[in-house]
N, C-alpha and C positions, 0 to 999 in steps of 0.2 A: 709114211702114213698109209693105213690100210685102205684098199680100194673098196672095201665093203662097209656099208653103213646099214643101220637098222632103225625101224620105227615101231613103237608099241602104242596101241590105243587100249587103255584100260579104263573103260567108261561105265561107271555104275556096275562093275562086276563083269562086263563083257570084254573079253581079252582077245586081241588080234595082233599079230606081228608080221612085219614084212622085211625082207632083205633086199638091199639095192647094191648093185655092182657097177661101179663107175657112173653112179647117178641114175641107172636104169633099173626098173623093178625086175628082180630075178625070181623071187618066190615069196609066197605068203601062206599064213596058216592061222586058224582060229580055234580056241578051246571049245569043247562041247558044252560045258556048263559054265555057271558063274564062278568067278575067282574073287574071293572075298577077304583074304588076309595074306600076310607075308608068306606063310608056309605054303599056301595054295599057289601063290604067285611064283615062288621058287620052283615048286614041283611042275608048274605049267611051263616055265622057261626050259626046264630040263626036258620035258615032253616035247616042246617045240624044237629042241635040238635033234630030235629023232626024225623030224619031218622036213627041216630046212637046215642049212649049214650055219652053225654058230662057231665053228672051230676057227674061222679066220679072224674072229674078234672084230672090233671096230666100235665106232661111236654109235650111240642110240639116242633117239629123241622119244620122250614119253609124253603122251597126251592122257591126262588122268583126271577123272572126276569121281568123287566119293561123297557119301552122305555127310561126312564131317567137313567137307569143303564149305566155305562161305565166300560170297562175292558181294561186297557192299560198296555203294557209291558214296563218296564223301566230297562235298564241295569245299575247296580250299583256296586261299588267296594265292596269287602268283608268288613263287619262291624258287630259289635255286634247288637243283636236284639233291644236293647234299643236305640242305636244310629240310627239304621234304622228307628225306629218309630219316633224319633225326626226329622229326615230328611224328612220323609213323611208328618209329621205334618206341616212343613214349606211350603212344595210344594202344598199340597191339597188346603189350603185356598187361595194361590196365583193363582192357575190355574184352579180351579173348573169352569165348563161351565155354572153354574146357580147361581142366586143371593142368594138362600137360603143357610143356614148352611149345611155342608156336613157331611154325615156319610160314613165310609170307612172300608175296611178290605183288606188284601192282602195275596197272596200265593207266597212263595219263589219259583222261577223258575230256572231250570238249563237246558240250551240248549244242554248239552252233549258235547260241543266243548270248554269248559273252560269259557264260558260266563255265568256270574251270574247276576241275576236280580230278579224283583218281578213283579207279575201280580196283578195290583192294581184294586180293585173293588170299585166303588164310586157311590153314589146316594144321593138325598136330604135327610137331616136328618128327615124331617117331615114324610117321607114315613115309616121310621123305627118306629118313635114314634107312628104314627097312627095305624100301623099294630100290634105292641106290645100291644097298649092300647085296640084295638078291641079284641085281644085274652084274655087279662085280664078280659074284660067285661063279657066273657062267662066262666071264671074260668080256662083258660088254661095258663100255665106259659112257655113262649118261652125260650128254652135252647140254640138252635142253629138257626141261621138265615143266610142261605148260598146262594151264587149264583149257577147257574147251573153247572159251571165248576167243583165245588167240587164233585158233583155226578159223572161226567164223569171221573175225576181223580181217584176216588175211585173204579169205576167200571171196567175201561179198564184192569187193571192188572189181573182181573178174567175172561176176555173174550177170553183167548187163543191166544193172539197175542204176538209176540216177544217183549221183553222190549225195544229194540232199534228201533223197527219199527216207522216210521214217518207217522202219520195218519192225514187226514183232516176229522173231525167229523162233520156231518150235523145233528143238532138237529131240527127236523121239527115240527112246530106247525101250528095252523089254520091261524093265522094272521102274524106270523114272522118265520124267519129261522135264527138260530144261527150257525155260523161256528167256530169250535174250533180246532186249530192246536195243536196236542199233541203227545207225545211219547207213545209207548206201555206200559211203566211202569206207565202211568197215569200223567206224567208231562205235564201240560197245558202250552203252550208257548205263544200263543196270540189268540185273539178272534175277530171275525167280526160279526156284526149283520146286517141282511137284513130286510128291511121293508115290506116284503111280505112272504106269506106262500108257500108251495109246492103244486101247483095246475096246472091243464092243461093249464090255460092261463098265467102262470108265468114260465113254465118249461124252455123256451128258456133263459129267464133272469137268472134263477138259474144255468143253464149250463154255461153261460158266466161268472157269478160271481164265481162259484166254480173253473173253469179253471183259472181265474185270480188269485184266492187265491193260487192255486197249483203253478203257475208260480212265484208268489211273494215269496212263501215259499222256492222254489228251489233257487231263487236268494239270499235270506237272509241267508239261512242255508247251501247253497252250497252242497246240497244232494238231492236225489230223494225222492218224496213222495211215500210211499209203497201202501197205500190204502185210498180210500174215504169210510168212515164208516158212514152208515145211521142209525140214531136213531129216534124214533117217529113212526108215522103211516101215511106216505104219501100214496096216491093211488099206487097200484102195477104198473100201467102204467108209473108213474113218475120214479119209480125205474128202469124200463127197459130202458126208455129214457136216464137216467143218465148213465147206463151201456154202452150204445152205443156211447154216445157223450163225456164222460169225458176222460181226458188224462191219467187217472190212473185206476187200477182195483177198482171195486165197491163191497162192502160187505153190505148187508142188515141185520141188527141185529134183528132177530125175537123176542128175549127176550125183547129188548127195545121198541118194538112196542106196548106193553101193555100200555094202557092209564094211569094206576096206577104205571108204572115202577118207575117214579121219586119219588113219595111219599113213595113207599115201600122201595126202595133202601136207602132213606134218614135215615132209622132207623139204618143203619150199620155205619154211620159216627162216627168218634171219637169225644169225648167230648172236646178235646183240639185241636182246629183249629185256626190258625191265620186268615183264610178266613171265619170269623164268625162275622157278624155285632153285635151280642149280646155281645160277649166277648170283642171285641175292644171298642165297643160303651159304655160299662158299666164297664170296668175293674177298673176304678178309684173309683167306688162305692162299690167294693167287700168288702173291709175292713169295711167300714161304715155299710154295710148291716149285716155283721157277728156280729159286736158290737151291732147293734140295736136288732137283733134277740136274742142275749145272754141277753141283758137287759130286753127284754120282758119276756123271760123264768125266769130270776131271780126275776122279779117283780111278776110273777105268783106264783113262789115258796114262796116268802115272804108273799103274800096274803094268801096262803093256811096255811103257818106256823102261821101267825098272827091269823087266824081264830081258829086254833087248840089251841093256847095258851090262847086266850080269853075265849073260851069255858071251858077250864080246870081251869083257874084262877077264874072263877065265880062260881065254884062248881057245874057245871051242868053235872058232870060225869054220874049221874044216867039217864040222857037223851041221852045216847050214840047213840041210833038209830037215834034220831033226829039230833044230831050233824053230824053223818056220812052223812045223807041226805043233810044237809046244806053244808058240805064240798064238797060233790060231785057236788051239784048245782053250788057252786062258782067256783069250778075247771072247770066244763063244760063251764061256762061263760067266764072264763079266756082263755080257749083253743079256744073258738069261737073268742074272741078278737084277739088272736094270729093269727088265720087263716085269719081274716080280715086284720090285719096289714101286713101279708106276701103278700097278694094280692096287697095291696097298695104299698109295697116296690117293688114288681115285676114290677108294672106299672111305678114306678119312676126310674127304673134302666137305663132308656134311657137318663138321664142327664149326660153329660160329655163333656170334651173338644174334639174337632174334628180335624182330621188331614186333611192336604191339599191334593189335587188331583195332581197326576203326569201328568204334560203335557209332552208329548214325547219330548226328547231332539233332537238335530239335527240328531242323529243316527236314530231316529224314524220318521223323516219327510216323507220319501217315503211311509211308512205304512199309515200315516195319509192322505197323498194326494191320495193314491190309494182308501182308504175308501171314501174320499170326492168326488172323481171322479164318484163313483157309483151313487151318488145322483145328481151330477152336470151335467153329460152328458145328452144332450137332447135325447128324444125317437127316433128321426130320425137318430141319429148318432151312429155308431158302431165303437168302438175303437179296432183296431187290434193289436196295439203295443204301449206300454207305456215305455219310458226309462227315468229314473231319475238318474243323476250322480252328484256327488259332485265335485265342481270346486272351489278350494280355500275355501273362506268363504261363497260361495253361492252354488247354485244347477242349473244344466242345465236340462231342461225338453223338451222332444221330444214326441209328440203325433201324431200317424198315425191312419187313419181309413177311413171309408166310410160314406157318407151322402146320404140319400135317397131323392127321389123327383127330380124335374127338377132343372136346374142351378139357377134360380131365388130364388126358395124356399130354396135350399141348401145354397145359399149365405147368406140369412137372418138367417138361423139356425146357421151357423158357425160364423157369425159376433156376434150374441148374445153369443155363447159359448166363443169366445175370450174375449168379454167384461166381462163375469163373471170371467174368469181366471185372468183378470187384476185387479179385485176388491179384497178387503180384504176377507178372511185372507191371501190369497196367494200372491197378488200383483205381478203377473207374468209380467215381461217386455217382450212382444212378440218381438222376433227378426226375426221370419219368419212367415208371415201370410199365411193362406190357399190360399189367392189370388195369392201369388207368386208360390205356387204349381200348381194351375190351369193354370197360365200363362206359366209355364214350360211345362206342358202337352199340352197346346194349340200349342206352338211353335214346339213341337215334333209330332203334329198330333194325340195325344193319348187322348184328352179330349172328353169323351163320357159319357153322363149321362143315357144311356140306362139301365145299370145295377148298377147304383150308382156311385157317384163321389168320387174318392179317394182324400185325402187331407193330409197335414202335417202341424202341428203347432209347432213351437219351441220357447223357451223363457228362461228367467233366473229368479231365485228367489235370491234376495240379502238381 
């Protein structure tokens, strides 16, 4: 077994790699720009080989996040792991949001209030295949391929927080921000991804989205959020703004501000993880791989034995030195063939049946709609209150907020907003338009667009 091991963090395009020798950090390197596809990933690995030693080969752990990743919580009844995987297999293929085959893994989640479920991680299968193939091309053998939540889950119990504390974790990157709601014992409950990083021009949006997540968490779990935990390396001015504006105390984790934090911490992950794209994606081939490797070694042993017997039977004992050289030569050739075959087997481990993606059940509809509203809401509209209540077999939706600009501009913006709500996937039947809100304000003499026009939109989802 190689004494070298590697970790790669490829998080929303940010690429960093570290080499460890006998478990100790030996060297590390990061790409100058964003790495966005397989070709760039392979070129970056080749470039990394010019700055640190990849020639020794070894196992590699990948921490990967991509815009096509999804992380959904599904509440499920207690069942055996085999039955759970069969259930997920049916759902992933049915509900996946992309046309390509899906790769998946999951983390069993416990909300601490008797609710059992799974946090399902899903991404297109070709991303796993291409990433694993690129690693194999430079002699690295992926052992673990995990989402960001696995690092957070493993790290939080060591960070000095109470196991029962409820945290809203902000993982900040250059182009994206990931919000992970988790308990202090590392149990990740649900995930929200924002399509922007933590910068001066996005701080107000970030404050709004984090406060929305805090309110949603309180509503769903019926308890207070203890801390907003900031990981990554946002500007210090952003941290101060968050401390002043968020509804909960803010803690900035200085240890997690190291750019190599994610890749270094990945070395501490257990080898047996259900939230591992490699293990789930290739588990059906484990037995076949073992048998193939055993067959290769048996074949090599038979070759060596046959060479020895042939040399002995032909009476060439007097040429023992030459025989030994020939045996060593053939043995080295057989070992080289074994190494080449093992690389080919590692690259082929990505073949297997795929499981289906969890679409949130009706229990999860408020969560999905809250996430969708963050993209759907126009720039000139600020939502101050969102209420989603179940009503029989349907849901009642009540949106309140303020629209900027004059009345004519505001009417155009809100009319377009209502039209989008009435379209798939939500098909909201609007029962109270913003126009009726304005008419009511007009009749009461309160309609004034000097500081923004208040509005209310209500509807039903059936």
